[in-house]
Each structure stands twice: as structure tokens, then as C-alpha cells.
N, C-alpha and C positions, 0 to 999 in steps of 0.2 A: 504493500500500500504506500502511495506517495505521501510525502510529508504534508502536502497541502490538504490531503484528504482528512488528516487528523486535526486540522485547524478549521474550526467552524466560522472563522471571521474573514476568510479570504474574499468574500463578496463585497466587503467594505473597501477593498483596495482600489477598485475601479473609480471610486469617488475621490481618490487622492490626486492632487495636481502637482505637476513638475514646477520647480521654482521659477519665479519671474525674474526678468533681467535685473530688477531693482533689489531683489532679495539677496542677503548674504547667506552663503551655504558654508557651514562650519564643519567641513569634512576633514580638515588637516589636523585639528587639535581640539581637545576638550575645552569648553568655554569656562570651566571652573578649576581646572588644573592643567599642567603642561604635558600630560600623557597625550600621545599623538598616534597617527595612523601607522607609524613605523614600529610601534610596540607589538607585543605578542598577541594582544586581544584587539588591537585596532581601535577605531572610533565608530560609535553608533550615531548615524545622522537621522534625526527625526524627519519623517516624511510628511509632516504637516507644517512645522515652523522652521525646519532645517537647522535646529540647534545641534551642535556636536557634543557628545558626552562620552566619558570613558566607562570601562567595565571593571574598574579597580574594585577588588573585593572588600576593601576597607571604606572606600568613599561613596560607592553606590550612586555615582552621578547620573547614570542613565536611568536607573530605577527611580531616583528622586524626581527626575524630569517627567517620567511617565506618570507618577503618582500626582504631581502638582498640575500637570497640563491635561492629563487624560488622553494624550496622544499615544496610540498603541503600536504603531508600526515604525520600524527603523530599518535603515540600510547600513549594515556593518561594512566598513571600508578598512582594508589592510593593504599596506604598501611594502614591497620588498625590492631592494635594488637588483638590477640586472647585472650579470657578470660583464666586466669590461673586456671587449675583444680588441686586441691589438691589430692594427692594419699592417704592421711591419713583419716581414718574414724573418726567420732566425738568421742572425748574423748581419741583417741589413742595418746600414748606418742610420742614426736618427736624423730627422729633418733639420735643415738649417735653422739657426735661431731666428725667431721672428723679429723683424726690425721695425715693423709698423704695427700700430694697434689695430687688431682685427676682432670684431665682435661676431661670433658665430652663435646663433640661438640654439640652445640645447633643449629640446622639448621634454616634457615630463614623461611621455611614453617611451622616449629613447633611453631614459635612465632607470625607470621603475616599472614593475608589474603591479597591478592592482587586483585584489580579490574582493568580491562583494557578495554579501549574503543578506537576504531579507529575514526579518525577525518579527514575530508577533509577541507582544508583551502581555496581552490578555491571557494567552495560553500559559505563559511562564513568567510570573512577575519577579522572579529571582534573577534570572540571567537571560531571559528572552528565548523564545523557541524559534529555531531556524525553520523556515518554511520555503516551499517552492510555489511560485505563482505562474500564471500563464505567460507565454512568451511576449505577447504584445505589451502587457503592463510591465514586465521585467525590463524590456528595452526602453520603454518610455520613461520610467522612473529612474532607472540606472543612468541613462544618458542625461537626463535632466540634472541629476546630482553631480555626475562626474565631468560633464562638459561645461558646466557653469563655472564662472569665476569663483574661486574660493573666497572666503571672507577676508583672509589675509591679502590675497592678490588684489581683490576689489579695492581694499583700502589703499594699497600701494599704488594702484593705477590712478585712483582719484587724487592721491597726494602728489604724485609726480606730474600731474597735469598742470603745468604752469601756463595760465591763460594769458597769452600775449595778444593784445587786441590793437586795433587801429585807434587813433585819437583824432581830435579835430585838426591837429597840425599836419598829420599825414593825409587825412581825407581832403583837406582844403589847401594842399600844398601848391604854391604858385612859384613856378620856375622863372627867374628873372634873366638868366643868361643861358646860352647854349654854346657848344663847341666840343672839341675833343680833348680829353685829358691825356697825359703821357701814358704810353703803353707800360705793361707790367715790367718791372725791373728798372724802369727809368723814372717812375714817379717818386716824388719825395715830398715831405711836409713843406708847406710854403714858408714856414718860419724856422725850420731847422733841417738837418740833413737826413732825418730818419726815413727809411724806405719801407718799413713794416709798421703794422698797427696804424694804418692810415685810414682816415675817415673822410668820405666825400660829402660835402655839403650839397644836398639835393636842391637847394634854392639857387646857388650861384656857382657851384662847381669847385669851390675852394677845397684844397686838400690840407688836412691838419692831422697831427699825430694825436692818439688817444691818451688816456690816463695810464699810469704805470703800475696799477694795482693788480691786474689780472695775470696770474701765472708767471710773474717776473718779466713780462713783456715790457720793453722799453717804451717810454712815452713822456711827453712834456706838457700834455693837456692843451696843445695849441688848437685843437678842434673845439674844445670848450671855450677857450679865449675868443675864438672866432664867433661863437654864439653870443658871448657876452658883449662883443663889439657891434655885431650886426643884427642880432635878434633872429637869425636864421636857425630854426630849431631842429630840423630833421637831417640826419646824416646816415650814411651806410658805410659799413666797414669793407674796404676792398680786400680781396683775398678770401672772403667768406661767401661770395656770390656763386651760386650753383646754377647749372643749366636749367634746373627746374624752376628757377626764379626765387629761390630761398636766399636769405642773407641776414646778417645782423643789422637791424635798423634801430636807431636810437633817437629819442626825442629829448633834447636838453630842456625844453620847456616843461615837459612832464617829468623829467628826470627818471625815465624808465624805458625799457625795451618796448618797441612797438612793431606793428605790421603796416606796411605800405601796400595797399591793394593794387596800386598802379606802379609798382616798382619797375617793372619791365619798361614801361613807357618813360618813366622818369630817368632811368639809366640810359636809355637810347638817346635822350637829349644831349648827353655828353659823350656820345659815340661808343657806348658800351653795349655790345651785343650779348645778351644774357645766354643765348644758346651756345655761344662759343666759350663761355667762361669755365674755368676750372678752379675748384676750391683749393687754395694754397695755404690758408691760415686757419687756425682753430677758432671756433665760435666762442662766445663768452661762456656759454653753458659748458662746452668741452673744457675750457680752461679752468672753470670753477671746479668741475669734477676732478680734473687732473691735479689741481692744487690741493684739494682735500686728501687725495690719495698719497701725496708726498709727505704729509706730516703725520708721522707715527712715532711712537716712543720705543726706545731700545728695549729689547727683551733679553739682552745679554749683560752679564756682570762686567766689572772692570777688567777681569782676567780673560774675558772672551767666552766664558762658559755661559750656557743658557741658564736663565733664572729658573728656579725650581717651581714647577707647577704645583698647586695644592688643590686638594679635592675634599669634599665633605660638607657638613652642615655649615652654612654661612659663607661658603666659598663657591658660589655658582655664578658663572659668567652669563652675560646677556649678549646675544648675537646682534651685530650691527644690521639694522633694517635698511640702511642707506642714510647716511648723515644723522644717525640717531645716537651718537656717542655722548652728546650733551645730556640726553635723557637718561642713558644708562649710568653715567657718572653720578647724577643726582639721586637716582633710585637706589643704587648701591649704598650711597652715603646715608640716606634716610633709613634704610632697613638695617644698618649697622647700629642704630641707636636703640637702646633698651625700650623706650616708650613705644616706638613703632613696632618692635618685635612683639611686645606684650599685647598691644592693641589688635594686631592683625594675625598673630600666630599663637598667642596665649602664653608664650615663654620665649626664652632665648634659645639659640641653636644648640647650645652645649648639651650633650647627652641625648640628643633626639634620635628616636628610632624611626625606621622607614614607615612604620604603621601609625605613627602619631598623627592625630587630627586635632586641629584647634577646636575646642568646644564651642567657642563663639562663631566660628566659621560654619560648623555643622548645624548650629541652631539657625543661622541666617539662611543656609541652603534650604532648610525646611520651610521658612516663612518669607522668603524674598518676594517683594511685591512686583518686581519686574517679570514680564513674561519670558524674557530671554536674559540669561546671565551676562551675555556680552554687552547688554545695555545698562548693567548695574555697576556703578563704581565700587560699591562695597564688595561685590563678588570678585571684581578684578583686583582689588587690593588684597583680598584673601588669597587669590590665585598667585599673585606676585610673592606674597610672604611665604606661602608653601613652597613655591619654586625655588626661591633664593635661600631659605633658611633650613629646609628639611634635609638637604643633601641628597635627595632622591635622584636628582638630575646632574649632580656634580661628579662626573666620572669621565675617564678618557674616551674620546671619540673612537668608535670601533674602526673607522677608516684611516686612522693616522698611520704614517710610515713607521717602520720599526727603527729604533735607535741604532746607531752604528755599533759594531761589535769590537772595534779596536779598543784595547784596554786603556790606552793613554789618550784617546780622543775625547774631547769635550763634546757633550751632546749639543747640537746646534738647534736653534729655534725651529728649523724646518723638520727636524726629527723629534720634536717635543710632542708628547701626547696631550694636545690641548683638548678642552671640552668642546662639544658642539655648540653649547650656549643656548639659553632659552630665547624664544622670539616673542617679545611682548607686543605683538602687532595689535591685538585687541585692545590692550591698555592704551597704546599710543593713539589709536583711532578714537577711543572714547574720550581721553583727556584732552585731545586737540580738537574735538568736534566743535565747529562753529568759530574757531579762532583763525584769524587771517594768516598767522605764521605757523603755529604749532600743528595745524592740520596738514601742512605740506611736508615734503621730504627734504626741504632745504635745511642746511645747517643753522642752528639757532644758538642764542646766548644761554649758557647754563644757568646763570644767575636769574635771568628773566624767566626761564622755565621753572626754576625753583619757586619763585613768587607765584607764577601761574598755577602750579600744582597745589600749593597751599590754599590759594583762593578757591579753586575748584573743590577741594576736599571740604573746606569750610561751608561753601554753599550747599553741597550735598548733605552734610550733617545737619545744617540748619533746616533744610527741607524735611528731614526725618525727625526733627524736634530733639536732636541730641544736644546736650549741654556742651558748649565749646570748651569749658574748663576741663572736661574729661577727655578731650581729644589730644593726641600727641602733637598736632600742629601748633598748639599753644606753648610748647616747650621752647619755640624760637621767639615768641613775642616778648617785647619789652617796651617800656615807655621812654621816649627821647624828649628831654626837657629843653625848650627853647626860651631863652631869656632875652628880651629886647628892651633896651634902655635908650630913651630919648636923650640926646646930649645937650638939649636946651633946658628942658624942665626937670630932667633926671628921674622922671617917673618910669616905671617898668611895666612890662607885661610878660606873664609866664604862660606858656602853652605846652601841653604834653601830647605828643603824637605817638600812636602805636605803630611799632615797626617790627619787621621780622629779620631784616638784614641791615647791618651797618656798613654803608658804602664809604670807603676811605680814598681820598685822592692820594696819589703817590707822586712826589716831586720828581721831575725828570731833569737830569743833568748829563748830557751826552759827553762821553769821554773822547778826546781827540786821539789820533794814532799815537801810540806809545805812552799816552797819559795813564798814570797809575790810579787805581781806585783808592780814594782816601776816605771812603765811607766806612760804616761798621763792618762791611764784608772784606775790607782790605786784608791782603795776605792769604785769603782763601782762593781756592780754584775759581777762575772766572765763571760766574754763573751763566753769562751770555753764551758761553761756548756750548751750552746744551742745545742751542738752536740748530736749525738746519743749515748746513754749510753748502755753499754753491760756488765752486771755484770760478765759474764763468760769470757769476753775478756780482753785484756791488758788495763792497765791504760791509760786513755785518756790524751794525751799530752796537756800541757798548755804552752802558750807563753806570753812573756812580751808585753804589748800593746805599740803601736807606734802611733804617730800623723800623720795625712795626710801631715802636713807641713814638718815633717821629711822625708817622702817619696819623696816629691817634691824636697827638698834640696839635697837629695842623687842623683838626676838626673839632676836638673837644676841649673843654676847660678854658681857663684864662688865656693860654697860649694860642688857642684856636679862635679867639674873638675876631670878628670881621666887621668893618665899618660899611655902612650902606646908607643911601638916601632914603628918607622915610617921611611920610605924611603923618605928622603927629596928631592923634585924636584929642590931645589935650589943648589944641588951639595954637601950637607953636608954628604951624605951617609946614613947609617942606624943609626938613632939617636933617642933620646927620644923626644916625643911631648906631648902636653897637649891639651885635647879636652874638650870643654865646650858647653853645650846645653842651649838654651834660646828660648822663643817664638819669632818668627819674626812677627806673627800676632795672634790674638785671635779669636776663633770661637764664633758663637752665642750660640751654644750648645756644651759644653765640655764633652767628654766621657773619664773617667779615668778607666784604667784597672789595678786592683791590682794583681800583679804577686806573688801569695802566694803559691809556690810549690817548691819542690826540688826532685832530682832524688834519688829514693830508689830502689836498685836492678834493675836498668835500667828502672824503671817505674816512670813517673812523679806523685808525691804524693802531694796532697793539704795540706797546713798547715793552721789551723784556728788561724791566728794571728789577734788579735783585732786592728783595725785601728780607731783611734778617730778623728772624724771630728771637724772642728772649731765650735765655738759657733753659735747657730741658723742655722747651716748648711750653713753658708755663707763663701765664699772663695774669697780672694783678691789676684790677680796675678800680681799686678803692678810691683813688684820687679823682676819678671821673664821675662821682656821684653828686648829683645836684640836690638842693635842699629846698627848692620852692621859694615862696615869698618870705623874705627875712625881715626881722624887726627893724623898723626905721625906713623900709622901702615903701614907696607910695605907688599904687597901681594906676595905670592909665585907664581912662574911662572905657567902658565896653562900647565898641562900635557896631555891635551886631544889630542894633535897632535903628540905625540910620536908614533914611529912605533910599530906595534904589529900584531896580538894579542900575548899575553904572559901570563904566569901564574904569578899572583901576589905573592910577598913574604909573608910568614906568620911566626909567632913566633914559632921557632922550639920547644922550651920547652913546650909552651901551646899545640902545636900539639901533642907532645908525651903524655902529660897528658890526652888529650881527647881520643887518641887511646888506652891508657891503660884502660880506662873505658869500651871500647868495641865498640865504634862507628867506622864505616868505615872511612878510611883515607880521601877519597874524601869529605865525609860529614863534617869531622873535618876542612879541609882546607876551605870549603865554609863558615862554621860558623865563622871562624876567619877572613876571608875576609869581610864577611857581617857586622861584628861587629868592623871593623877597627883595628884588632889585639888588642882588649881591654883586652885580657886575657882569660884564660881557663874558669873561672866562668861565664863571660858574654857570651862567645861562647856556653857554656853548656845550658844556658837559651834559647839562640836562637835555638839550636838544639831541645830542648824540644817542642818549639812552632812549628817548621817547619819540624819535623821528618816525617810527612805524605805528605810533598810536593812532587809532581811527579818528580821534577828536583833536589831533594836533593843530588843525587849522580852523577849529571852532573857537571864537573869542570867549575868553573867560570873563564873566561878569560877577560883580558882588551884589548881594541883596540882603536886606534885613530879614531875619527869620520870622519876625512877627508882623511884617508889613503886608497889608492886604493887597497892595499894588503889584506884588511879585507875580509874574506871569505863570500860568499853569505849566508844569513840566510836560514834555511831549508824551502822547499816549503810548507810543511804542516803548519808551523808556520805563514808564510805569508798568506796562504789561510784562516787560522783561524782569523787573524786580518781583512782580506778583507771581510769576512762574517759579520763583525761588522760594515761595512760601510766605512772603510778606503781604500784608493787606495793602489795598490801594492807598489808604491814608498814610500808612507808614512809608510807602514808596514815594509818595509826593513830598512828604516832609523831608525825607532823606535827600531827594534830588534838589529841593530848595536850599537845604543847608550846605550842599556841596556844589552849587553852581551848575547843576545838570550833568555832573560827571558820574556815570553809572558805577564805575569801579570804586570811586571814593564813597558813593552812596551806600554800597554794600558794606564797606568798612565802617561807615558811620552807624549803620543799623546794628552791626555786630557789637559796636561799642556802646549802643544805647538799647539794650534788650527790652527795657521797660517802656520804651517810647511807643505810644499808641497812635501817633500821627495827628492827634487833634491839636489845632492851633491854640496857643496859650497866650495870655497877656504878657507884656515884657517883665512885669514883676514876678509872675510865676515862672517864666522862662529863666530869669536870672538866678532864681533860687533853686532851680532844678539840681538835684544831686547827680553829678556825673559819675559814671562808672569808673572805678579805680583802674589804673593802667595795669596790664598783665605783668607778670614777673615779680621780683622781690627786691626790696631795697636793703636787705640784710647784708652785713659785712662779716667777714672779708668776702670780696668778690674775686675768687681765684679760679682760674680756668686752665685746662690742659688740652693741647691739640689732640683731637680725635681723628680728623680726616682733612684732606685738602684735595681740591680739584684743580688739575693743571690743564693748560691749554697750549698747544703748539700750532703756530700759523700766524699770518699777518693781521687777521681780524677775528674778533670773537664770533663772527658769523661765518667763518670758514675755518679750515684746519681740523684739529682733532683734540678731543677731551679724554682724560683718564682720571681715575680717582685712586688716591692712596688712603688706606684705612688702617688704623691701628687695631689689630685683632687681639682680643683678650685671650689669656691662657685657657686652653680647653676647646677653643673653636677651631675646627678644621685642621689644626696643626699643633705640634708640640712646641710651645713657645718657651724660650729660656727666660726671658724677661717677665717678671710678674706683672708688669704694666702692659705687656703685649708687644707684638712685633708688627712691622709694616707689611701690608699686602697691597700689591698693585692690581687694580681691576681695569683692564684694557679690553673693553668689549667682552668677548667670550674667553679671553685669556686671563687667568687668575694665577698670579705667581707671588712667591715671597720676594719682596723688594730688597735689593742690596743697599747697604748703608750709603754708598756714594751717590747713587741716583736719588735716594730720598733727600739727602742733604742738598743736592743741586736743584732738584725740581721743587722742593719746598720753598726755595727763594723766589721761584718764578710762578708760584701758584696764583690762580685767579680767584678762588674762594677758599677760605679757611673755616673749619668747623671746630669750635672749642667746647668741651664739656665742663660744666661747673663742678669743682671738687667739693 
């Protein structure tokens, strides 16, 4: 008797529908853990919602899905690699070394074999009963699942799609001149002798060299200078023109890559026959990808031996999904902290068995309100915690090459048994959903992603009604006190802002050739030598080392005071004021962000300035604690009830300096307002960090919170906050208090949990009890370095990120030092870090994470 005859439910199968193009099919990996189709039991794909779940005997993810959803039929998918067949005969010479980059698509079916089996879970709720169904339905449903884009691939395709569109300047391009430009090989920049990286102005035919940022290609920005002089916005890069009519087109007015629908016609005006063109230079996209591939961190020790890979609980790597190293570094750092481990795993990784399951995770799986675990942030955080901390996936990849057998030979990285690494594609898609940058596959700033991740976690927990004080995200929060004193009436104002990261400026002093470093790192090995060397490129810049204490003193305390122009609310008019920053409270975990970049040709460029940490990586912040309003100080009057809204005043001289650089006037005003008119240099740093903000060109206005003349916030902004679980009244009040900035409104609501949104009189508003800032003001405030995230590359938006984490005794390896030893997390590679590399890279770190002792 056939298997189908013993299943009385097969008649229901004809009602099942194959997945739509818009649906994600989770056939590669379980949505609640990292068990995948390559495992011995494969993945069960639900034939109703196409959720993927494992058959692990301890976790029961498929059974749980069946019980929660009522979906009874699944398709089990197992994948096994095919044997590789060599095309060379015995004794045949290997092919010549490839000299040019060639991309040959290797299809899934060429590398793997797939086995599929239908199951009915009504017949067997424990493990699912294998059934045979009719041929037509078998082919229809199997093809529907197997030929559709997997969820991971679908997210990847969407993220890689960089929409380059036409703009008004390319659509309405008016060509003022015609004629023939010099032929290839004879053309050069009109302002210098460069013959490569040439950009042709499509308005007048002028040739100018491009900027020098991409891939080390030379350039003096003469094409940009031409735009600034003439206002001709659209240009095309010679050497990237293809016979199909493709090319790099850039609009300087939009400051972005664009499409010229009439490019063939426009090029023909200058005697360029597109059909006869041959691509001779790399496009900007190719240069960006190549640039990111160049920057990696050494995996060999000082003596040339390979660094020792480590495996086990707490030492699981994350595979690079394509420019995702910024995310991997932040995730590894977060899950090395005890509060995150306890919240999402129930315990630390020490002594964990492979059968351990977090009790809170198991309870959540039973009661999750989301139909699909892939759409639930809580499920994805539990999945990450189990993957990183359990050690179940931290083992040598089965396909690695065997180490050399020579007794005296050091194992090289090529022969090192690396992990395959987890692929957090579902987490990345969910955490980046709706975000202009983090939803893409482009390289991002690790510090910006850290802030984004904390914000998303807080929003999610607020929607669930979870108290923020119980969440591990609050371990980073602290109060930053700002004291402003008018230099005319000497009255003061105190304000405390809630922060998660302390961003510190790092002073840059470039060293000349042969000049010795006289900073705190003098006499040590040059930290700048850690960077990428290029014999054919320009001399690598070296900078005088600075101490972390110097950076703190430039920002905090009396030594960090800064003078600024200020409109005094006490009636003094426009006067000078002094601003001073101090800690109001200290966090349990302090994150320091080293701002080591400057603007070069309108592009933020990273500077490798060595920052020397205190002895034993220990930090004492006792001297940076503020004390609020002191006896004898007189407060400035509260300006919150002044009528408005109005445009705040800005420093006219600083505004003109910023506009001369090329930033839009609105952006410059916003930068000066946001930085308290602290000057053009501070505003420039703010612009570099916030230049991608969606509201960068929306004017900031001030308005009194109790004034009835304040306009209603936009309905879409109110709806956005309402979707997070806030009432319409709360949303409107928060937006009024934060000048219509949605992100600041969210923070305001978190800091005012008792706010109902009802308008109150000025008297009631002024007497409102504000929520105490997070963190603690107790002393001593001593910290020790737990982790640091390093970056290699010319910009924080390109290159490569890695994390070094101090692992405690008992985790993943036998540590000699009771305080722990350093481990390097470089995507999927997890190795014990050697002392020299830690010492050098620590000085060049981009983010430092200190734990309070």
C-alpha cells in the first residue's frame, strides 16, 4: 500500500498554492535557529506560509509552527554537495594564472543535489509523516518552492538594487557647444596633465579630472571646479562608456550618480560614437567593491604563523553577507556583554551544552504574536544569541584544506580550519527594513549602526509594553550635562541629554617625512604602519599620537569649555557664552566613538591617528562628573514658553564658511543650530555625520511647548509614532517638543513615560517632574576595556571592520589571564589575537567599549 493511501488528508493538498513572487520562501535555514538544509534532517518548508523550520529534537521548531499556525503540510528540503570533477587529465599542467577579473556564475544545481519529501503533520505530530502525492501536485508545489527566490537571496537582491535614476538636470540637459574631443590616449584634463579618471562635461564638452577618493585613482577635482565655475552639472566618465550605451554619469548639482536617457545623442554631439566604444576604466561601483576587498586584517602573528582559530561557546563567526562586517562587529560586541547574554540566552556561554535552550526563548516561541518568526525581532535576537553563544555552530568547516604535514612548517591562513560562519540574513533584513542605508548592501558606519540597532530594539520593546529599565540596551545610557553661562549677566542654564555613545574629537597633527612622534605613543612601533601599504601610491600619512585623556579633556570638564555666540534669554542680546560638558550620570557600559576624519574634496576621509589608552586599559572618570546647579548660581529664564515657531539665529560668519565649502544653506543652518553655534568646524563634523539624514534639508524651527499657535505636526509623522504604540496625543506632543524630528520625538517619549500628551499650562509644565537620567552618579567611576572595533580603509563607509573582544576565563578557550584574553572576530574567522596586533590596532580603533568595574 502506498504511503498516500495511509494519509486521509491528501485531498487537502490540491487547495495549496505555490508561493507568489512577493513571498519569501525560507527553504535554506530555520527562521528560529541556524540549522539549515545542509544538516542531516534538512529544513521543513510550510506549504501555506513558506516558513522554514528545523526538526531538532530539543527545539521542536517545526512542531511548534504546526501547533501555532494549524498548517499541516510541509516540504522537507535536504541539500548535499556534488563531488567536484576535475577537467584536467592526470599529469596535465594547471591553467595559466588569471590576470583579469572574471566572474563566472556558478549555479546552485551545479554545486548541490536536493532531496525533497512531502510530510503530513496531522498524521504524525511528533516528526511528520512522509507521504507521496500525485505527480501533478508534486511538481507544482516542489517547483514553486525550489524555483522561487529564497528569503535570503530575495533580501540580497533587493538590497543590492541601487536605484540610479534620471534627474531634472539630465532630463533637461541643454548642450551649448559641439565639436570633437581628442581621441583616446590623447585626451587630458584641461587644467592638468592627467589622462585617466577624466570626466566630460555634457553641456560644453570640457574635460576635467575627477576626485581622488575612489580606489586610489588619481584626480585633482578639476571637473568639480568646472561645475563650481560654470554651473554645468552633468558629466560622464570617459573610459566607462560601453557599446550598449552604459557609462558612469554624475550630476554635481544633485551630488549623486544619475542616468542620462539621451546619453547616446549627447555623446554624439562631441563626436563620440557609442557603438565603437570600449570600456577601459573601472566604474565607480567596481572601484568601490575592489576597494573594500583590499582592506582586510592580518591573520598571521608577528613570526609569520597563522593565528590560532578557536571554537566553542561564545566563539562563533558571522559570514560576510556582502559589506556586512560593520554589522557583524557590533553584534559580536553586544553579545559578549553579560546583560545581552542573560536577556536573550538566559546565561553566559560558559559550560553550555548543545541541548541547552533558553527558557525565555522557549516561552516566547510558544506565544509569539507574529505569524512568521522572520518578522519578529524578538525571535531573531533569540536566534542570534543561540547561534553565537551555544557553540553548536562553532566548528571547523568540513570543506577546508588539510594543514601541511611538514613538521617545521607554520600553518598558513589558507590551510587554517576556519568556521563556515552563521549568515544573519534574516536579522539584517528585519533590522534594516525601511531604513534608507541599512536596508542596502553598501558598507555602513559601525557607530551609526550601533545607534540604529539600539533605537530599533527600544521601539520594539516599547510596543510590547516592556519596561526599558529591564532591557540591556539601557546599560549604555547615561546623562550628559551641558552647562551654558552667559558672559554678560553670568547666569547659567543646565541641560541633561540622554546619550548612548560619547563621541570624542581626536586632534590631528600630521607628521612630516622623518619627523618623530612626540606624542604619548613616542618610542613605540609606529601605529600608522598597520595600514595598507601601496608602493605605487602616495606616501602614507603619519600623525602624532594622542592620549585618550587628551581627547576626553578636549570635550569634557573645564579644559573642554568652548566659547560661542548666544542669544541670551535674560535680555543681554547677542553675547558670548561658555559651554561646558560633564557626565551627569555614568553608564554601566561606556561606548567611546573616536571621530578621526576630516573633509577632503567634500568627502569624509578617515585619519589613522594613534590614540593611546591608559595603563592596563583602565579608565577613571571621577573628574568628569558634573554636579548641576551650584549654590550662588542664578538660572537663566526658561525660554520654552516664548511665542513661535521661529527660525533660530545662527552665526553669520560660520554660515558663510560652510556655504563656501559647498553645503546647502539649509543644511548649514541646521548644523549650526544643532551644535549650538559652536563654530564652523564643529558644525562641519556634525554635517559629516548627518549628511545622509532624511531631514537634513528641512529647516529647524523653535516653538513654545505651551503655545496654541504651534502648527499641527504632519499626519504621517504622527501615524509613524502611533504605529510604535504611542497615542496620537503623545505623538503630537513629542513632535512639538522636538521641532518635528521623529527620531528625537521617540527619544523624548522614552524619557517622558508618564506624558499623556495633553497640553498643560506653563505653570504646570514648568513644575513637571522630569524623569531622572539613566545611569548612576556613584563614584568611583572606573572602567576597563572590554572590546574595540577597528576599521581599515579610507572612509568609515568603505573598507573593513573587525572586533577585538576580551574573552573571560572558561569561554571557548583556556585563558591564562584571569581577566581574559583577546579574541579577534573577523567575519567568520575567530582567532586568538596576538599581543602585537592588539597593541597596534587598539590605537587605531574606531569604537571602544568599556565595562564599569
